[in-house]
CHARMM-style PDB file with segment names, atoms N, HN, CA, C and O in Angstrom:
ATOM      1  N   MET     1       1.038  -1.287  -0.040  1.00  0.00      PROA
ATOM      2  CA  MET     1      -0.161  -0.064   0.169  1.00  0.00      PROA
ATOM      3  C   MET     1       0.808   1.290  -0.059  1.00  0.00      PROA
ATOM      4  O   MET     1       1.948   1.312   0.406  1.00  0.00      PROA
ATOM      5  N   GLY     2       0.331   2.251  -0.708  1.00  0.00      PROA
ATOM      6  HN  GLY     2      -0.595   2.233  -1.085  1.00  0.00      PROA
ATOM      7  CA  GLY     2       1.274   3.397  -0.875  1.00  0.00      PROA
ATOM      8  C   GLY     2       1.188   4.386   0.181  1.00  0.00      PROA
ATOM      9  O   GLY     2       0.365   4.190   1.075  1.00  0.00      PROA
ATOM     10  N   LYS     3       2.008   5.549   0.209  1.00  0.00      PROA
ATOM     11  HN  LYS     3       2.676   5.708  -0.517  1.00  0.00      PROA
ATOM     12  CA  LYS     3       1.919   6.561   1.150  1.00  0.00      PROA
ATOM     13  C   LYS     3       0.650   7.362   1.151  1.00  0.00      PROA
ATOM     14  O   LYS     3       0.098   7.612   0.079  1.00  0.00      PROA
ATOM     15  N   ILE     4       0.155   7.779   2.292  1.00  0.00      PROA
ATOM     16  HN  ILE     4       0.602   7.576   3.162  1.00  0.00      PROA
ATOM     17  CA  ILE     4      -0.986   8.660   2.222  1.00  0.00      PROA
ATOM     18  C   ILE     4      -0.590   9.975   2.066  1.00  0.00      PROA
ATOM     19  O   ILE     4       0.368  10.361   2.736  1.00  0.00      PROA
ATOM     20  N   LYS     5      -1.297  10.946   1.099  1.00  0.00      PROA
ATOM     21  HN  LYS     5      -2.075  10.633   0.554  1.00  0.00      PROA
ATOM     22  CA  LYS     5      -0.816  12.345   0.514  1.00  0.00      PROA
ATOM     23  C   LYS     5      -1.352  13.211   1.495  1.00  0.00      PROA
ATOM     24  O   LYS     5      -2.448  12.954   1.993  1.00  0.00      PROA
ATOM     25  N   THR     6      -0.777  14.094   1.791  1.00  0.00      PROA
ATOM     26  HN  THR     6       0.114  14.303   1.387  1.00  0.00      PROA
ATOM     27  CA  THR     6      -1.304  15.204   2.696  1.00  0.00      PROA
ATOM     28  C   THR     6      -2.281  16.240   1.727  1.00  0.00      PROA
ATOM     29  O   THR     6      -2.090  16.553   0.552  1.00  0.00      PROA
ATOM     30  N   HSD     7      -3.313  16.626   2.577  1.00  0.00      PROA
ATOM     31  HN  HSD     7      -3.468  16.372   3.531  1.00  0.00      PROA
ATOM     32  CA  HSD     7      -4.283  17.419   1.652  1.00  0.00      PROA
ATOM     33  C   HSD     7      -3.909  18.898   1.532  1.00  0.00      PROA
ATOM     34  O   HSD     7      -4.151  19.737   2.399  1.00  0.00      PROA
ATOM     35  N   SER     8      -3.382  19.098   0.531  1.00  0.00      PROA
ATOM     36  HN  SER     8      -3.186  18.417  -0.174  1.00  0.00      PROA
ATOM     37  CA  SER     8      -2.473  20.554   0.173  1.00  0.00      PROA
ATOM     38  C   SER     8      -3.253  21.642   0.783  1.00  0.00      PROA
ATOM     39  O   SER     8      -2.760  22.579   1.411  1.00  0.00      PROA
ATOM     40  N   ALA     9      -4.660  21.429   0.527  1.00  0.00      PROA
ATOM     41  HN  ALA     9      -5.060  20.668   0.016  1.00  0.00      PROA
ATOM     42  CA  ALA     9      -5.673  23.000   1.078  1.00  0.00      PROA
ATOM     43  C   ALA     9      -5.347  22.827   2.462  1.00  0.00      PROA
ATOM     44  O   ALA     9      -4.646  23.742   2.895  1.00  0.00      PROA
ATOM     45  N   THR    10      -5.632  21.958   3.265  1.00  0.00      PROA
ATOM     46  HN  THR    10      -6.202  21.215   2.913  1.00  0.00      PROA
ATOM     47  CA  THR    10      -5.501  21.849   4.627  1.00  0.00      PROA
ATOM     48  C   THR    10      -3.984  22.425   5.176  1.00  0.00      PROA
ATOM     49  O   THR    10      -3.743  23.273   6.035  1.00  0.00      PROA
ATOM     50  N   ALA    11      -3.206  21.737   4.454  1.00  0.00      PROA
ATOM     51  HN  ALA    11      -3.402  21.048   3.756  1.00  0.00      PROA
ATOM     52  CA  ALA    11      -1.625  22.210   4.842  1.00  0.00      PROA
ATOM     53  C   ALA    11      -1.285  23.625   4.863  1.00  0.00      PROA
ATOM     54  O   ALA    11      -0.494  24.187   5.620  1.00  0.00      PROA
ATOM     55  N   LYS    12      -2.107  24.209   3.771  1.00  0.00      PROA
ATOM     56  HN  LYS    12      -2.750  23.752   3.155  1.00  0.00      PROA
ATOM     57  CA  LYS    12      -1.724  25.772   3.351  1.00  0.00      PROA
ATOM     58  C   LYS    12      -2.452  26.543   4.568  1.00  0.00      PROA
ATOM     59  O   LYS    12      -1.840  27.510   5.023  1.00  0.00      PROA
ATOM     60  N   ARG    13      -3.543  26.252   5.070  1.00  0.00      PROA
ATOM     61  HN  ARG    13      -4.040  25.466   4.702  1.00  0.00      PROA
ATOM     62  CA  ARG    13      -4.551  26.958   5.956  1.00  0.00      PROA
ATOM     63  C   ARG    13      -4.017  26.684   7.406  1.00  0.00      PROA
ATOM     64  O   ARG    13      -3.972  27.626   8.197  1.00  0.00      PROA
ATOM     65  N   PHE    14      -3.644  25.530   7.755  1.00  0.00      PROA
ATOM     66  HN  PHE    14      -3.681  24.765   7.112  1.00  0.00      PROA
ATOM     67  CA  PHE    14      -3.288  25.034   9.242  1.00  0.00      PROA
ATOM     68  C   PHE    14      -2.023  24.613   9.556  1.00  0.00      PROA
ATOM     69  O   PHE    14      -1.416  23.998   8.679  1.00  0.00      PROA
ATOM     70  N   SER    15      -1.389  24.842  10.808  1.00  0.00      PROA
ATOM     71  HN  SER    15      -1.882  25.342  11.520  1.00  0.00      PROA
ATOM     72  CA  SER    15      -0.290  24.218  10.944  1.00  0.00      PROA
ATOM     73  C   SER    15      -0.436  23.849  12.653  1.00  0.00      PROA
ATOM     74  O   SER    15      -1.092  24.473  13.487  1.00  0.00      PROA
ATOM     75  N   VAL    16       0.386  22.654  12.847  1.00  0.00      PROA
ATOM     76  HN  VAL    16       0.919  22.147  12.170  1.00  0.00      PROA
ATOM     77  CA  VAL    16       0.189  22.336  14.177  1.00  0.00      PROA
ATOM     78  C   VAL    16       1.471  22.780  15.177  1.00  0.00      PROA
ATOM     79  O   VAL    16       2.645  22.542  14.892  1.00  0.00      PROA
ATOM     80  N   THR    17       1.097  23.363  16.211  1.00  0.00      PROA
ATOM     81  HN  THR    17       0.144  23.556  16.442  1.00  0.00      PROA
ATOM     82  CA  THR    17       1.977  23.696  17.267  1.00  0.00      PROA
ATOM     83  C   THR    17       2.732  22.847  17.828  1.00  0.00      PROA
ATOM     84  O   THR    17       2.571  21.638  17.666  1.00  0.00      PROA
ATOM     85  N   LYS    18       3.781  23.419  18.659  1.00  0.00      PROA
ATOM     86  HN  LYS    18       3.911  24.402  18.791  1.00  0.00      PROA
ATOM     87  CA  LYS    18       4.786  22.133  19.123  1.00  0.00      PROA
ATOM     88  C   LYS    18       3.990  21.553  20.452  1.00  0.00      PROA
ATOM     89  O   LYS    18       4.395  20.597  21.113  1.00  0.00      PROA
ATOM     90  N   SER    19       2.873  22.247  20.703  1.00  0.00      PROA
ATOM     91  HN  SER    19       2.544  23.023  20.166  1.00  0.00      PROA
ATOM     92  CA  SER    19       2.278  21.391  22.273  1.00  0.00      PROA
ATOM     93  C   SER    19       0.982  20.639  21.500  1.00  0.00      PROA
ATOM     94  O   SER    19       0.223  19.897  22.123  1.00  0.00      PROA
ATOM     95  N   GLY    20       0.832  20.910  20.143  1.00  0.00      PROA
ATOM     96  HN  GLY    20       1.448  21.513  19.637  1.00  0.00      PROA
ATOM     97  CA  GLY    20      -0.258  20.064  19.490  1.00  0.00      PROA
ATOM     98  C   GLY    20      -1.719  20.507  19.340  1.00  0.00      PROA
ATOM     99  O   GLY    20      -2.670  19.777  19.060  1.00  0.00      PROA
ATOM    100  N   LYS    21      -1.740  22.003  19.606  1.00  0.00      PROA
ATOM    101  HN  LYS    21      -0.967  22.596  19.834  1.00  0.00      PROA
ATOM    102  CA  LYS    21      -2.596  22.623  18.963  1.00  0.00      PROA
ATOM    103  C   LYS    21      -2.888  22.832  17.501  1.00  0.00      PROA
ATOM    104  O   LYS    21      -1.896  22.551  16.828  1.00  0.00      PROA
ATOM    105  N   VAL    22      -3.742  23.165  16.907  1.00  0.00      PROA
ATOM    106  HN  VAL    22      -4.548  23.393  17.454  1.00  0.00      PROA
ATOM    107  CA  VAL    22      -4.009  23.544  15.449  1.00  0.00      PROA
ATOM    108  C   VAL    22      -4.224  25.088  15.517  1.00  0.00      PROA
ATOM    109  O   VAL    22      -5.059  25.696  16.187  1.00  0.00      PROA
ATOM    110  N   LYS    23      -3.368  25.533  14.752  1.00  0.00      PROA
ATOM    111  HN  LYS    23      -2.689  25.039  14.208  1.00  0.00      PROA
ATOM    112  CA  LYS    23      -3.233  27.051  14.454  1.00  0.00      PROA
ATOM    113  C   LYS    23      -3.721  27.410  13.075  1.00  0.00      PROA
ATOM    114  O   LYS    23      -3.329  26.899  12.026  1.00  0.00      PROA
ATOM    115  N   LEU    24      -4.805  28.542  13.238  1.00  0.00      PROA
ATOM    116  HN  LEU    24      -5.124  28.957  14.091  1.00  0.00      PROA
ATOM    117  CA  LEU    24      -5.074  29.089  11.805  1.00  0.00      PROA
ATOM    118  C   LEU    24      -5.080  30.270  11.920  1.00  0.00      PROA
ATOM    119  O   LEU    24      -5.106  30.721  13.066  1.00  0.00      PROA
ATOM    120  N   ASN    25      -5.058  31.156  10.818  1.00  0.00      PROA
ATOM    121  HN  ASN    25      -5.037  30.790   9.888  1.00  0.00      PROA
ATOM    122  CA  ASN    25      -5.401  32.643  10.845  1.00  0.00      PROA
ATOM    123  C   ASN    25      -6.686  32.928  10.751  1.00  0.00      PROA
ATOM    124  O   ASN    25      -7.506  32.265  10.116  1.00  0.00      PROA
ATOM    125  N   SER    26      -6.948  34.126  11.506  1.00  0.00      PROA
ATOM    126  HN  SER    26      -6.282  34.666  12.022  1.00  0.00      PROA
ATOM    127  CA  SER    26      -8.465  34.635  11.529  1.00  0.00      PROA
ATOM    128  C   SER    26      -9.029  35.012  10.029  1.00  0.00      PROA
ATOM    129  O   SER    26      -8.393  35.397   9.048  1.00  0.00      PROA
ATOM    130  N   SER    27     -10.134  34.823  10.151  1.00  0.00      PROA
ATOM    131  HN  SER    27     -10.651  34.511  10.948  1.00  0.00      PROA
ATOM    132  CA  SER    27     -10.798  35.095   8.653  1.00  0.00      PROA
ATOM    133  C   SER    27     -11.347  36.326   8.703  1.00  0.00      PROA
ATOM    134  O   SER    27     -11.223  36.916   9.777  1.00  0.00      PROA
ATOM    135  N   PHE    28     -11.987  36.936   7.729  1.00  0.00      PROA
ATOM    136  HN  PHE    28     -12.088  36.457   6.857  1.00  0.00      PROA
ATOM    137  CA  PHE    28     -12.907  38.304   7.535  1.00  0.00      PROA
ATOM    138  C   PHE    28     -11.737  39.222   7.720  1.00  0.00      PROA
ATOM    139  O   PHE    28     -11.912  40.243   8.385  1.00  0.00      PROA
ATOM    140  N   ARG    29     -10.594  38.973   7.214  1.00  0.00      PROA
ATOM    141  HN  ARG    29     -10.452  38.144   6.674  1.00  0.00      PROA
ATOM    142  CA  ARG    29      -9.408  40.024   7.067  1.00  0.00      PROA
ATOM    143  C   ARG    29      -9.060  40.424   5.464  1.00  0.00      PROA
ATOM    144  O   ARG    29      -8.212  41.259   5.146  1.00  0.00      PROA
ATOM    145  N   ARG    30      -9.613  39.912   4.840  1.00  0.00      PROA
ATOM    146  HN  ARG    30     -10.301  39.235   5.098  1.00  0.00      PROA
ATOM    147  CA  ARG    30      -9.392  40.109   3.266  1.00  0.00      PROA
ATOM    148  C   ARG    30      -9.656  41.413   2.520  1.00  0.00      PROA
ATOM    149  O   ARG    30      -8.874  42.164   1.938  1.00  0.00      PROA
ATOM    150  N   HSD    31     -11.262  41.485   2.739  1.00  0.00      PROA
ATOM    151  HN  HSD    31     -11.898  40.874   3.212  1.00  0.00      PROA
ATOM    152  CA  HSD    31     -11.795  42.882   2.099  1.00  0.00      PROA
ATOM    153  C   HSD    31     -12.849  43.391   2.769  1.00  0.00      PROA
ATOM    154  O   HSD    31     -13.148  42.879   3.848  1.00  0.00      PROA
ATOM    155  N   LYS    32     -13.509  44.352   2.321  1.00  0.00      PROA
ATOM    156  HN  LYS    32     -13.267  44.768   1.444  1.00  0.00      PROA
ATOM    157  CA  LYS    32     -14.243  45.276   3.021  1.00  0.00      PROA
ATOM    158  C   LYS    32     -13.996  45.469   4.477  1.00  0.00      PROA
ATOM    159  O   LYS    32     -14.695  45.112   5.425  1.00  0.00      PROA
ATOM    160  N   LEU    33     -12.696  46.196   4.460  1.00  0.00      PROA
ATOM    161  HN  LEU    33     -12.128  46.485   3.689  1.00  0.00      PROA
ATOM    162  CA  LEU    33     -12.241  46.311   5.871  1.00  0.00      PROA
ATOM    163  C   LEU    33     -12.480  48.001   6.161  1.00  0.00      PROA
ATOM    164  O   LEU    33     -12.177  48.519   7.236  1.00  0.00      PROA
ATOM    165  N   GLY    34     -12.974  48.628   5.204  1.00  0.00      PROA
ATOM    166  HN  GLY    34     -13.220  48.207   4.331  1.00  0.00      PROA
ATOM    167  CA  GLY    34     -13.498  49.925   5.450  1.00  0.00      PROA
ATOM    168  C   GLY    34     -14.679  49.990   6.617  1.00  0.00      PROA
ATOM    169  O   GLY    34     -14.680  50.882   7.465  1.00  0.00      PROA
ATOM    170  N   LYS    35     -15.524  49.111   6.571  1.00  0.00      PROA
ATOM    171  HN  LYS    35     -15.523  48.387   5.882  1.00  0.00      PROA
ATOM    172  CA  LYS    35     -16.790  49.215   7.464  1.00  0.00      PROA
ATOM    173  C   LYS    35     -16.296  48.615   9.009  1.00  0.00      PROA
ATOM    174  O   LYS    35     -16.906  48.835  10.055  1.00  0.00      PROA
ATOM    175  N   LYS    36     -15.075  47.828   8.883  1.00  0.00      PROA
ATOM    176  HN  LYS    36     -14.579  47.648   8.034  1.00  0.00      PROA
ATOM    177  CA  LYS    36     -14.736  47.312  10.328  1.00  0.00      PROA
ATOM    178  C   LYS    36     -13.970  48.167  11.157  1.00  0.00      PROA
ATOM    179  O   LYS    36     -13.027  48.822  10.715  1.00  0.00      PROA
ATOM    180  N   THR    37     -14.373  48.192  12.470  1.00  0.00      PROA
ATOM    181  HN  THR    37     -15.139  47.660  12.830  1.00  0.00      PROA
ATOM    182  CA  THR    37     -13.664  49.193  13.302  1.00  0.00      PROA
ATOM    183  C   THR    37     -12.092  48.695  13.633  1.00  0.00      PROA
ATOM    184  O   THR    37     -11.648  47.547  13.640  1.00  0.00      PROA
ATOM    185  N   ALA    38     -11.463  49.870  13.883  1.00  0.00      PROA
ATOM    186  HN  ALA    38     -11.824  50.802  13.877  1.00  0.00      PROA
ATOM    187  CA  ALA    38      -9.865  49.295  14.119  1.00  0.00      PROA
ATOM    188  C   ALA    38      -9.714  48.299  15.033  1.00  0.00      PROA
ATOM    189  O   ALA    38      -9.030  47.304  14.792  1.00  0.00      PROA
ATOM    190  N   LYS    39     -10.402  48.505  16.263  1.00  0.00      PROA
ATOM    191  HN  LYS    39     -10.958  49.313  16.459  1.00  0.00      PROA
ATOM    192  CA  LYS    39     -10.394  47.324  17.188  1.00  0.00      PROA
ATOM    193  C   LYS    39     -10.667  46.012  16.509  1.00  0.00      PROA
ATOM    194  O   LYS    39      -9.761  45.181  16.571  1.00  0.00      PROA
ATOM    195  N   ARG    40     -11.695  45.711  15.913  1.00  0.00      PROA
ATOM    196  HN  ARG    40     -12.431  46.386  15.862  1.00  0.00      PROA
ATOM    197  CA  ARG    40     -12.020  44.573  15.142  1.00  0.00      PROA
ATOM    198  C   ARG    40     -10.887  44.201  14.184  1.00  0.00      PROA
ATOM    199  O   ARG    40     -10.546  43.021  14.110  1.00  0.00      PROA
ATOM    200  N   LYS    41     -10.351  45.035  13.530  1.00  0.00      PROA
ATOM    201  HN  LYS    41     -10.628  45.994  13.591  1.00  0.00      PROA
ATOM    202  CA  LYS    41      -9.126  44.678  12.752  1.00  0.00      PROA
ATOM    203  C   LYS    41      -8.043  44.137  13.265  1.00  0.00      PROA
ATOM    204  O   LYS    41      -7.408  43.268  12.668  1.00  0.00      PROA
ATOM    205  N   ARG    42      -7.680  44.652  14.572  1.00  0.00      PROA
ATOM    206  HN  ARG    42      -8.196  45.358  15.057  1.00  0.00      PROA
ATOM    207  CA  ARG    42      -6.628  44.590  15.495  1.00  0.00      PROA
ATOM    208  C   ARG    42      -6.788  43.228  15.862  1.00  0.00      PROA
ATOM    209  O   ARG    42      -5.852  42.436  15.745  1.00  0.00      PROA
ATOM    210  N   GLN    43      -7.956  42.878  16.318  1.00  0.00      PROA
ATOM    211  HN  GLN    43      -8.716  43.521  16.413  1.00  0.00      PROA
ATOM    212  CA  GLN    43      -8.230  41.635  17.032  1.00  0.00      PROA
ATOM    213  C   GLN    43      -8.067  40.472  16.078  1.00  0.00      PROA
ATOM    214  O   GLN    43      -7.683  39.339  16.368  1.00  0.00      PROA
ATOM    215  N   LEU    44      -8.375  40.875  15.050  1.00  0.00      PROA
ATOM    216  HN  LEU    44      -8.687  41.795  14.814  1.00  0.00      PROA
ATOM    217  CA  LEU    44      -8.387  39.849  13.818  1.00  0.00      PROA
ATOM    218  C   LEU    44      -6.947  39.374  13.480  1.00  0.00      PROA
ATOM    219  O   LEU    44      -6.692  38.298  12.938  1.00  0.00      PROA
ATOM    220  N   ARG    45      -5.971  40.377  13.894  1.00  0.00      PROA
ATOM    221  HN  ARG    45      -6.178  41.251  14.334  1.00  0.00      PROA
ATOM    222  CA  ARG    45      -4.383  40.012  13.308  1.00  0.00      PROA
ATOM    223  C   ARG    45      -4.272  38.615  14.316  1.00  0.00      PROA
ATOM    224  O   ARG    45      -3.903  37.626  13.682  1.00  0.00      PROA
ATOM    225  N   ARG    46      -4.468  38.432  15.427  1.00  0.00      PROA
ATOM    226  HN  ARG    46      -4.767  39.236  15.942  1.00  0.00      PROA
ATOM    227  CA  ARG    46      -4.239  37.541  16.266  1.00  0.00      PROA
ATOM    228  C   ARG    46      -4.363  36.333  15.672  1.00  0.00      PROA
ATOM    229  O   ARG    46      -5.271  36.299  14.842  1.00  0.00      PROA
ATOM    230  N   ASN    47      -3.564  35.018  15.864  1.00  0.00      PROA
ATOM    231  HN  ASN    47      -2.826  35.046  16.539  1.00  0.00      PROA
ATOM    232  CA  ASN    47      -3.970  33.672  15.295  1.00  0.00      PROA
ATOM    233  C   ASN    47      -4.977  33.046  16.149  1.00  0.00      PROA
ATOM    234  O   ASN    47      -5.094  33.260  17.355  1.00  0.00      PROA
ATOM    235  N   ALA    48      -5.563  32.405  15.577  1.00  0.00      PROA
ATOM    236  HN  ALA    48      -5.468  32.231  14.597  1.00  0.00      PROA
ATOM    237  CA  ALA    48      -6.610  31.802  16.256  1.00  0.00      PROA
ATOM    238  C   ALA    48      -6.298  29.965  16.554  1.00  0.00      PROA
ATOM    239  O   ALA    48      -5.461  29.375  15.871  1.00  0.00      PROA
ATOM    240  N   TYR    49      -7.036  29.309  17.556  1.00  0.00      PROA
ATOM    241  HN  TYR    49      -7.716  29.788  18.111  1.00  0.00      PROA
ATOM    242  CA  TYR    49      -6.790  28.017  17.488  1.00  0.00      PROA
ATOM    243  C   TYR    49      -8.119  27.091  17.239  1.00  0.00      PROA
ATOM    244  O   TYR    49      -9.262  27.347  17.618  1.00  0.00      PROA
ATOM    245  N   LEU    50      -7.709  26.052  16.569  1.00  0.00      PROA
ATOM    246  HN  LEU    50      -6.781  25.844  16.261  1.00  0.00      PROA
ATOM    247  CA  LEU    50      -8.998  25.328  16.301  1.00  0.00      PROA
ATOM    248  C   LEU    50      -9.407  24.597  17.486  1.00  0.00      PROA
ATOM    249  O   LEU    50      -8.578  24.294  18.344  1.00  0.00      PROA
ATOM    250  N   SER    51     -10.884  24.235  17.605  1.00  0.00      PROA
ATOM    251  HN  SER    51     -11.557  24.482  16.908  1.00  0.00      PROA
ATOM    252  CA  SER    51     -11.458  23.780  19.073  1.00  0.00      PROA
ATOM    253  C   SER    51     -10.866  22.214  18.914  1.00  0.00      PROA
ATOM    254  O   SER    51     -10.396  21.640  17.932  1.00  0.00      PROA
ATOM    255  N   GLU    52     -11.078  21.792  20.223  1.00  0.00      PROA
ATOM    256  HN  GLU    52     -11.460  22.259  21.021  1.00  0.00      PROA
ATOM    257  CA  GLU    52     -10.456  20.310  20.366  1.00  0.00      PROA
ATOM    258  C   GLU    52     -11.309  19.298  19.595  1.00  0.00      PROA
ATOM    259  O   GLU    52     -10.809  18.178  19.492  1.00  0.00      PROA
ATOM    260  N   SER    53     -12.451  19.487  19.063  1.00  0.00      PROA
ATOM    261  HN  SER    53     -12.857  20.397  19.147  1.00  0.00      PROA
ATOM    262  CA  SER    53     -13.319  18.733  18.470  1.00  0.00      PROA
ATOM    263  C   SER    53     -12.921  18.665  17.175  1.00  0.00      PROA
ATOM    264  O   SER    53     -13.079  17.569  16.636  1.00  0.00      PROA
ATOM    265  N   PHE    54     -12.290  19.829  16.319  1.00  0.00      PROA
ATOM    266  HN  PHE    54     -12.161  20.719  16.757  1.00  0.00      PROA
ATOM    267  CA  PHE    54     -12.050  19.588  15.107  1.00  0.00      PROA
ATOM    268  C   PHE    54     -10.406  19.259  14.591  1.00  0.00      PROA
ATOM    269  O   PHE    54      -9.915  19.126  13.470  1.00  0.00      PROA
ATOM    270  N   ALA    55      -9.812  19.197  16.021  1.00  0.00      PROA
ATOM    271  HN  ALA    55     -10.212  19.305  16.931  1.00  0.00      PROA
ATOM    272  CA  ALA    55      -8.341  19.224  15.753  1.00  0.00      PROA
ATOM    273  C   ALA    55      -7.801  17.662  15.019  1.00  0.00      PROA
ATOM    274  O   ALA    55      -6.943  17.538  14.145  1.00  0.00      PROA
ATOM    275  N   PRO    56      -8.496  16.715  15.596  1.00  0.00      PROA
ATOM    276  CA  PRO    56      -8.194  15.361  14.976  1.00  0.00      PROA
ATOM    277  C   PRO    56      -8.361  15.195  13.551  1.00  0.00      PROA
ATOM    278  O   PRO    56      -7.490  14.615  12.902  1.00  0.00      PROA
ATOM    279  N   THR    57      -9.401  15.654  13.010  1.00  0.00      PROA
ATOM    280  HN  THR    57     -10.108  16.125  13.537  1.00  0.00      PROA
ATOM    281  CA  THR    57      -9.785  15.634  11.764  1.00  0.00      PROA
ATOM    282  C   THR    57      -8.738  16.525  10.972  1.00  0.00      PROA
ATOM    283  O   THR    57      -8.398  16.129   9.857  1.00  0.00      PROA
ATOM    284  N   VAL    58      -8.232  17.640  11.448  1.00  0.00      PROA
ATOM    285  HN  VAL    58      -8.508  17.961  12.354  1.00  0.00      PROA
ATOM    286  CA  VAL    58      -7.268  18.372  10.671  1.00  0.00      PROA
ATOM    287  C   VAL    58      -6.144  17.718  10.559  1.00  0.00      PROA
ATOM    288  O   VAL    58      -5.721  17.525   9.419  1.00  0.00      PROA
ATOM    289  N   LYS    59      -5.300  17.162  11.838  1.00  0.00      PROA
ATOM    290  HN  LYS    59      -5.643  17.318  12.764  1.00  0.00      PROA
ATOM    291  CA  LYS    59      -4.200  16.745  11.918  1.00  0.00      PROA
ATOM    292  C   LYS    59      -4.152  15.453  11.015  1.00  0.00      PROA
ATOM    293  O   LYS    59      -3.101  15.040  10.524  1.00  0.00      PROA
ATOM    294  N   ALA    60      -5.359  14.860  10.841  1.00  0.00      PROA
ATOM    295  HN  ALA    60      -6.212  15.195  11.240  1.00  0.00      PROA
ATOM    296  CA  ALA    60      -5.212  13.628   9.998  1.00  0.00      PROA
ATOM    297  C   ALA    60      -5.041  13.958   8.400  1.00  0.00      PROA
ATOM    298  O   ALA    60      -4.490  13.232   7.573  1.00  0.00      PROA
ATOM    299  N   LEU    61      -5.648  15.228   8.175  1.00  0.00      PROA
ATOM    300  HN  LEU    61      -6.096  15.818   8.847  1.00  0.00      PROA
ATOM    301  CA  LEU    61      -5.328  15.618   6.898  1.00  0.00      PROA
ATOM    302  C   LEU    61      -4.051  16.033   6.676  1.00  0.00      PROA
ATOM    303  O   LEU    61      -3.578  15.702   5.588  1.00  0.00      PROA
ATOM    304  N   ILE    62      -3.342  16.688   7.435  1.00  0.00      PROA
ATOM    305  HN  ILE    62      -3.725  16.956   8.319  1.00  0.00      PROA
ATOM    306  CA  ILE    62      -2.028  17.415   7.255  1.00  0.00      PROA
ATOM    307  C   ILE    62      -1.034  16.280   7.365  1.00  0.00      PROA
ATOM    308  O   ILE    62      -0.145  16.134   6.526  1.00  0.00      PROA
ATOM    309  N   GLN    63      -1.213  15.355   8.564  1.00  0.00      PROA
ATOM    310  HN  GLN    63      -1.935  15.473   9.246  1.00  0.00      PROA
ATOM    311  CA  GLN    63      -0.079  14.290   8.345  1.00  0.00      PROA
ATOM    312  C   GLN    63       1.439  14.268   8.233  1.00  0.00      PROA
ATOM    313  O   GLN    63       2.079  13.673   7.365  1.00  0.00      PROA
ATOM    314  N   LYS    64       2.014  15.135   9.417  1.00  0.00      PROA
ATOM    315  HN  LYS    64       1.495  15.617  10.122  1.00  0.00      PROA
ATOM    316  CA  LYS    64       3.250  15.537   9.229  1.00  0.00      PROA
ATOM    317  C   LYS    64       3.946  14.733   9.971  1.00  0.00      PROA
ATOM    318  OT1 LYS    64       5.171  14.844  10.021  1.00  0.00      PROA
TER     319      LYS     64
END
């Protein structure tokens, strides 16, 4: 049986930290920024972490 391939789209969007959490960039930061407040845009700069229930699914797709 051959090797299992990494899901490329998932690998581009998520990364696994050293502690095992799945890190992702915040959404809603691409366009229509004029109507968003400065506070909201500043808070969206921070990285977000995936919930514990979704983490095993994403880790299986990344498989590093």
